C-alpha positions as CSV (number, residue, x, y, z in Angstrom):
1,X,85.8,-1.7,101.8
2,X,82.5,-3.2,101.5
3,X,79.0,-1.8,102.2
4,X,78.9,-3.1,105.7
5,X,82.0,-1.2,106.7
6,X,80.8,2.0,105.2
7,X,77.5,1.6,107.0
8,X,79.4,1.3,110.3
9,X,81.5,4.4,109.8
10,X,78.5,6.6,108.6
11,X,77.7,9.3,111.3
12,X,74.3,11.0,111.5
13,X,74.7,14.8,111.2
14,X,73.8,16.8,114.3
15,X,70.3,18.1,114.5
16,X,71.5,21.7,114.6
17,X,73.2,21.3,111.2
18,X,70.1,19.9,109.6
19,X,68.0,22.8,111.0
20,X,70.4,25.4,109.7
21,X,70.5,23.7,106.2
22,X,66.7,23.6,106.0
23,X,66.3,27.3,107.0
24,X,68.8,28.3,104.3
25,X,67.0,26.3,101.7
26,X,63.7,27.9,102.6
27,X,65.3,31.3,102.0
28,X,66.2,30.4,98.3
29,X,63.7,31.6,95.5
30,X,61.7,28.8,93.9
31,X,63.0,27.6,90.6
32,X,61.2,28.7,87.4
33,X,59.0,25.9,85.9
34,X,59.0,25.5,82.1
35,X,55.9,26.8,80.2
36,X,53.2,24.8,78.5
37,X,55.0,24.9,75.1
38,X,58.7,24.6,74.4
39,X,60.6,26.9,72.0
40,X,60.4,24.2,69.3
41,X,56.7,23.9,69.5
42,X,56.4,27.7,69.3
43,X,58.5,27.7,66.2
44,X,56.5,25.2,64.5
45,X,53.2,27.0,65.3
46,X,54.6,30.2,64.0
47,X,55.5,28.6,60.7
48,X,52.1,27.0,60.3
49,X,50.4,30.4,61.1
50,X,52.5,32.2,58.4
51,X,51.8,29.5,55.9
52,X,48.0,29.7,56.5
53,X,48.1,33.5,56.0
54,X,50.1,33.1,52.8
55,X,47.6,30.5,51.5
56,X,44.6,32.7,52.2
57,X,46.2,35.6,50.5
58,X,46.8,33.5,47.3
59,X,43.2,32.3,47.4
60,X,41.8,35.7,47.5
61,X,44.0,36.9,44.6
62,X,43.1,34.0,42.4
63,X,39.4,34.1,42.9
64,X,37.6,34.3,39.5
65,X,40.7,33.4,37.5
66,X,40.3,30.6,34.8
67,X,40.8,27.0,35.7
68,X,44.3,26.0,34.9
69,X,44.4,22.7,36.7
70,X,46.6,19.9,35.4
71,X,43.5,17.9,34.5
72,X,42.4,20.4,31.9
73,X,43.0,19.3,28.3
74,X,45.8,21.4,26.6
75,X,44.7,23.7,23.9
76,X,47.9,23.4,21.9
77,X,47.8,20.6,19.3
78,X,50.3,17.9,20.0
79,X,52.0,15.5,17.6
80,X,50.3,12.1,17.7
81,X,52.1,9.4,19.6
82,X,52.0,6.0,18.1
83,X,50.5,3.5,20.6
84,X,52.3,0.5,21.8
85,X,51.1,-2.9,20.7
86,X,49.6,-3.6,24.1
87,X,47.8,-0.3,24.2
88,X,46.5,-0.8,20.6
89,X,44.9,-4.1,21.4
90,X,43.1,-2.7,24.5
91,X,42.2,0.7,23.1
92,X,38.6,1.3,22.2
93,X,37.4,4.2,20.1
94,X,35.9,7.0,22.0
95,X,32.0,7.2,21.8
96,X,30.7,9.9,19.7
97,X,28.3,12.1,21.5
98,X,25.9,14.5,19.9
99,X,26.5,18.2,20.5
100,X,23.3,19.4,22.1
101,X,24.3,23.0,22.0
102,X,24.2,23.1,18.2
103,X,20.5,22.3,18.1
104,X,20.8,20.0,15.1
105,X,17.9,17.7,14.7
106,X,18.6,14.3,13.1
107,X,16.0,13.5,10.4
108,X,14.7,10.0,10.6
109,X,14.8,8.4,7.1
110,X,11.4,7.4,5.8
111,X,10.3,3.8,5.1
112,X,9.2,3.0,1.6
113,X,6.5,0.6,0.4
114,X,6.7,0.0,-3.4
115,X,3.8,-1.3,-5.4
116,X,3.8,-2.3,-9.0
117,X,2.9,-5.0,-11.5
118,X,5.1,-8.0,-12.3
119,X,6.0,-6.6,-15.8
120,X,7.4,-3.4,-14.2
121,X,9.0,-4.8,-11.0
122,X,12.6,-4.8,-12.5
123,X,12.2,-1.1,-13.4
124,X,10.7,-0.4,-10.0
125,X,13.7,-2.0,-8.4
126,X,16.0,0.2,-10.5
127,X,14.2,3.3,-9.4
128,X,14.4,2.1,-5.8
129,X,18.1,1.4,-6.0
130,X,19.0,4.7,-7.6
131,X,16.6,7.1,-5.8
132,X,14.7,5.7,-2.8
133,X,17.2,3.4,-1.0
134,X,19.7,6.3,-0.3
135,X,16.9,8.2,1.3
136,X,15.3,5.5,3.4
137,X,14.6,1.8,3.9
138,X,12.4,-0.2,1.6
139,X,10.3,-2.2,4.0
140,X,7.8,-3.9,1.7
141,X,7.4,-4.8,-1.9
142,X,3.9,-5.5,-3.3
143,X,3.6,-7.1,-6.7
144,X,0.3,-7.0,-8.4
145,X,-1.2,-8.5,-11.6
146,X,-2.3,-5.3,-13.4
147,X,-2.0,-1.5,-13.2
148,X,-5.6,-1.4,-11.9
149,X,-4.7,-3.6,-8.9
150,X,-1.6,-1.5,-8.4
151,X,-3.6,1.7,-8.0
152,X,-6.2,-0.1,-5.8
153,X,-3.4,-1.4,-3.5
154,X,-1.8,2.0,-3.4
155,X,-5.1,3.6,-2.4
156,X,-5.7,1.0,0.3
157,X,-2.3,1.6,1.9
158,X,-2.8,5.3,1.8
159,X,-6.2,5.0,3.3
160,X,-4.8,3.6,6.5
161,X,-4.8,5.8,9.6
162,X,-2.0,8.2,10.0
163,X,-0.5,6.2,12.9
164,X,-0.3,3.0,10.7
165,X,1.0,4.5,7.5
166,X,4.4,3.2,6.7
167,X,5.9,6.5,5.6
168,X,6.1,6.8,1.8
169,X,4.0,4.6,-0.5
170,X,5.2,4.5,-4.1
171,X,3.3,3.0,-7.0
172,X,4.7,2.4,-10.6
173,X,1.7,2.2,-12.9
174,X,1.6,1.6,-16.7
175,X,-1.3,4.1,-17.2
176,X,-2.5,7.5,-16.2
177,X,-4.8,7.6,-13.2
178,X,-8.4,7.8,-14.3
179,X,-11.0,10.2,-12.9
180,X,-12.6,7.2,-11.1
181,X,-9.3,6.4,-9.4
182,X,-9.0,10.0,-8.4
183,X,-12.5,10.1,-7.0
184,X,-12.0,7.0,-4.8
185,X,-8.4,7.6,-3.7
186,X,-6.6,10.9,-4.2
187,X,-9.5,13.1,-3.2
188,X,-9.7,11.4,0.2
189,X,-5.9,11.1,0.7
190,X,-4.4,14.3,-0.7
191,X,-0.7,15.1,-0.8
192,X,0.1,13.0,-3.8
193,X,2.3,13.5,-6.8
194,X,2.4,12.1,-10.3
195,X,5.7,11.8,-12.2
196,X,6.1,10.6,-15.8
197,X,9.0,8.1,-15.8
198,X,9.2,7.2,-19.5
199,X,7.5,4.7,-21.7
200,X,7.4,1.0,-22.5
201,X,7.2,0.2,-26.3
202,X,7.4,-2.9,-28.6
203,X,7.8,-2.9,-32.4
204,X,7.2,-5.4,-35.1
205,X,10.2,-6.3,-37.3
206,X,10.8,-8.4,-40.3
207,X,13.4,-9.2,-42.9
208,X,13.5,-7.0,-46.0
209,X,13.4,-10.1,-48.1
210,X,9.7,-10.5,-47.3
211,X,8.9,-7.0,-46.1
212,X,6.5,-6.0,-43.4
213,X,2.7,-5.9,-43.4
214,X,0.4,-3.7,-41.6
215,X,-1.3,-5.6,-38.8
216,X,-4.1,-4.4,-36.6
217,X,-4.2,-5.2,-32.8
218,X,-7.0,-7.7,-33.4
219,X,-5.1,-9.5,-36.2
220,X,-2.0,-9.7,-34.1
221,X,-4.1,-11.2,-31.2
222,X,-5.6,-13.8,-33.6
223,X,-2.1,-14.8,-34.5
224,X,-0.6,-14.9,-31.0
225,X,-3.4,-16.0,-28.7
226,X,-3.7,-19.7,-27.4
227,X,-7.4,-19.4,-27.7
228,X,-9.6,-17.4,-30.1
229,X,-13.4,-17.0,-30.5
230,X,-15.2,-19.8,-32.3
231,X,-16.3,-18.4,-35.7
232,X,-19.6,-20.3,-35.4
233,X,-20.1,-19.3,-31.7
234,X,-18.1,-16.1,-31.0
235,X,-19.0,-16.3,-27.3
236,X,-17.0,-19.5,-27.0
237,X,-13.2,-19.9,-27.0
238,X,-11.4,-22.6,-29.0
239,X,-7.7,-23.5,-29.5
240,X,-6.2,-21.2,-32.0
241,X,-6.7,-22.8,-35.4
242,X,-4.9,-20.2,-37.5
243,X,-1.9,-21.6,-39.3
244,X,-1.3,-19.0,-42.1
245,X,-1.7,-15.2,-42.1
246,X,-4.5,-15.4,-44.6
247,X,-6.4,-17.6,-42.2
248,X,-6.9,-14.4,-40.1
249,X,-7.3,-12.0,-43.0
250,X,-7.6,-13.1,-46.6
251,X,-5.7,-9.9,-47.7
252,X,-2.6,-11.1,-45.8
253,X,0.1,-13.3,-47.2
254,X,-0.4,-17.1,-47.5
255,X,2.7,-17.6,-45.3
256,X,2.8,-19.7,-42.1
257,X,2.4,-17.8,-38.9
258,X,5.8,-17.8,-37.3
259,X,6.5,-15.1,-34.6
260,X,9.8,-14.8,-32.6
261,X,9.5,-12.8,-29.4
262,X,10.7,-12.6,-25.8
263,X,10.2,-15.3,-23.2
264,X,6.7,-15.2,-21.9
265,X,7.7,-15.0,-18.3
266,X,10.3,-12.3,-18.8
267,X,9.8,-8.6,-18.2
268,X,9.4,-7.9,-22.0
269,X,7.2,-11.1,-22.4
270,X,4.9,-9.8,-19.7
271,X,4.9,-6.4,-21.4
272,X,4.0,-8.1,-24.7
273,X,1.0,-9.6,-23.2
274,X,-0.2,-6.4,-21.4
275,X,0.5,-4.1,-24.3
276,X,-0.1,-6.1,-27.5
277,X,-2.2,-9.2,-26.5
278,X,-4.6,-7.4,-24.1
279,X,-5.2,-4.5,-26.5
280,X,-5.8,-6.9,-29.3
281,X,-8.1,-9.0,-27.2
282,X,-10.3,-5.9,-26.3
283,X,-10.4,-5.1,-30.0
284,X,-12.3,-8.3,-30.7
285,X,-16.0,-7.5,-30.2
286,X,-16.9,-10.7,-28.5
287,X,-14.0,-10.3,-26.0
288,X,-14.3,-6.7,-25.3
289,X,-15.7,-7.4,-21.8
290,X,-14.1,-10.6,-20.8
291,X,-12.5,-10.7,-17.3
292,X,-9.2,-12.3,-18.5
293,X,-7.9,-12.6,-22.1
294,X,-6.1,-15.7,-23.3
295,X,-2.3,-16.1,-23.1
296,X,0.3,-16.8,-25.8
297,X,-0.1,-19.9,-27.9
298,X,2.3,-22.8,-27.3
299,X,1.8,-24.9,-30.4
300,X,5.1,-23.9,-32.1
301,X,3.8,-20.7,-33.8
302,X,5.5,-18.6,-31.2
303,X,9.3,-19.0,-30.6
304,X,10.7,-17.6,-27.3
305,X,14.1,-16.0,-27.2
306,X,15.9,-15.2,-23.9
307,X,17.7,-12.1,-25.0
308,X,15.6,-9.5,-26.9
309,X,18.7,-8.4,-28.8
310,X,18.9,-11.9,-30.4
311,X,15.5,-11.7,-31.9
312,X,16.8,-9.5,-34.8
313,X,19.5,-12.1,-35.5
314,X,16.9,-14.9,-35.7
315,X,15.1,-12.8,-38.3
316,X,18.1,-13.0,-40.6
317,X,17.9,-16.8,-40.3
318,X,14.1,-17.0,-40.7
319,X,13.3,-14.0,-43.0
320,X,9.6,-14.9,-43.3
321,X,9.1,-14.8,-39.5
322,X,7.7,-11.7,-37.7
323,X,9.8,-10.4,-34.7
324,X,8.5,-8.6,-31.6
325,X,11.4,-6.5,-30.2
326,X,11.7,-3.6,-27.7
327,X,11.8,-0.2,-29.3
328,X,15.4,0.9,-29.9
329,X,16.8,-2.2,-28.1
330,X,19.5,-2.6,-30.7
331,X,20.8,-1.2,-33.8
332,X,18.7,-2.8,-36.5
333,X,20.8,-4.1,-39.4
334,X,20.0,-3.0,-42.9
335,X,18.4,-6.3,-43.6
336,X,15.6,-5.8,-41.1
337,X,12.8,-3.3,-41.4
338,X,10.4,-2.0,-38.7
339,X,6.8,-2.1,-39.9
340,X,3.8,-0.1,-38.9
341,X,1.3,-1.3,-36.4
342,X,-2.4,-0.3,-36.9
343,X,-1.1,2.0,-39.6
344,X,1.2,3.9,-37.3
345,X,5.0,3.9,-37.7
346,X,6.7,3.6,-34.3
347,X,8.6,6.8,-33.6
348,X,9.4,8.7,-30.5
349,X,6.9,11.4,-31.5
350,X,4.1,8.8,-32.1
351,X,5.0,7.1,-28.8
352,X,5.0,10.4,-26.8
353,X,1.6,11.6,-28.3
354,X,-0.1,8.2,-27.7
355,X,-0.9,7.4,-31.3
356,X,1.3,4.3,-31.5
357,X,-0.7,1.4,-30.1
358,X,2.4,-0.7,-29.2
359,X,3.5,1.6,-26.4
360,X,2.3,2.7,-22.9
361,X,3.2,5.5,-20.6
362,X,4.7,4.9,-17.2
363,X,3.7,7.0,-14.1
364,X,5.1,7.0,-10.6
365,X,2.7,7.9,-7.9
366,X,3.9,9.0,-4.4
367,X,2.3,10.3,-1.3
368,X,3.7,13.1,0.9
369,X,5.9,12.5,3.9
370,X,6.0,14.7,7.0
371,X,3.8,17.3,5.1
372,X,6.4,17.6,2.3
373,X,4.8,17.0,-1.2
374,X,7.4,15.7,-3.7
375,X,7.3,17.5,-7.1
376,X,7.7,16.1,-10.5
377,X,11.0,18.0,-11.2
378,X,12.4,16.9,-7.8
379,X,11.9,13.2,-8.5
380,X,12.8,13.2,-12.3
381,X,16.0,15.1,-11.7
382,X,17.2,12.3,-9.3
383,X,16.6,9.3,-11.6
384,X,20.0,8.2,-13.2
385,X,19.8,5.6,-15.9
386,X,23.4,5.2,-17.0
387,X,24.2,2.0,-15.2
388,X,21.1,0.1,-16.3
389,X,20.3,-1.4,-19.7
390,X,16.6,-0.3,-19.8
391,X,16.3,-0.9,-23.5
392,X,16.4,-4.7,-22.8
393,X,13.2,-4.1,-20.8
394,X,11.7,-2.0,-23.5
395,X,11.9,1.1,-21.3
396,X,12.3,4.5,-22.7
397,X,13.5,6.7,-19.9
398,X,12.4,10.3,-19.5
399,X,15.6,11.9,-21.1
400,X,14.9,9.9,-24.2
401,X,11.2,10.6,-24.2
402,X,11.4,13.8,-26.3
403,X,10.1,13.5,-29.9
């Protein structure tokens, strides 16, 4: 059968049947319609509501408890873990941050300016290396020609306005500050300290075969100087004509003047000029007020030796020569004798009390920094000398300065 056949045999129901069917259907109760939310939705909402209540309860209970989040660093010390090669190459040290809660104030080290004469510069460098550099930075070194110029420069730097002062200004001087220096400098500056840092001393040595003779500062100058006053016109200088010792003083030996000493440009050579030659120059009446004294002669009467310790050995080869050596620079052999100078035997007692003319005292002057005035004991206690051969510089340090 096909659709056309079925359509032909279909019979329309009678109208009465349709009316009765409609009336019966109208009498049936209306079907119940589903609610807005299904049972599954209600179940999900119930679970969410219970979870929210549980979370709020935990939050109220844990309020005020310490933070125990996973990002907090553990307090238990853990064993170090060796980094892998890749992490080692890329790892950087953690920056060190200052703990502000401790209230520790970092002190800024002071800058130092050191001022001294050429003859004392190596000793000043030694003092700087052993005491001042660990406490600050040396920013400037001023080398002068004399102790007077050293003090003048020191006073000029301290006279700068406070905002321009470099920190600590140190001066190593080969004499005590005079009252005139104090009047023009210290009184206006204040806050300064003076520290005795030893002595610088030279002695006259000769072989026992010839023995020593007692020279005065003026006689030694007349033997050493490149120029001396003209006997006919004392106010005029002439090249040194003295060849033998009795040319200077008829009471001295008729032996050629031959002096062995340090190199004139060395530290000890400069000390020789400032201690012996300058003092002898001022002892000559016609040269007492000259601005600059003559230097060492270079006509062969003075022989320069690089190492002061070798001067004593040279005296054994040339027993008639006079040697100028640092005090205590070496163990003098039995064949060498140390002679008097101006009638005074060189000893630590005579050097300390100022009666021996071949020595000078050394003083360190220092200004205060940040209101702190350095004391003599504080500076002297921090000056080590073990690693430096000061004897080669004719320096007698403070611990050896006791008679």
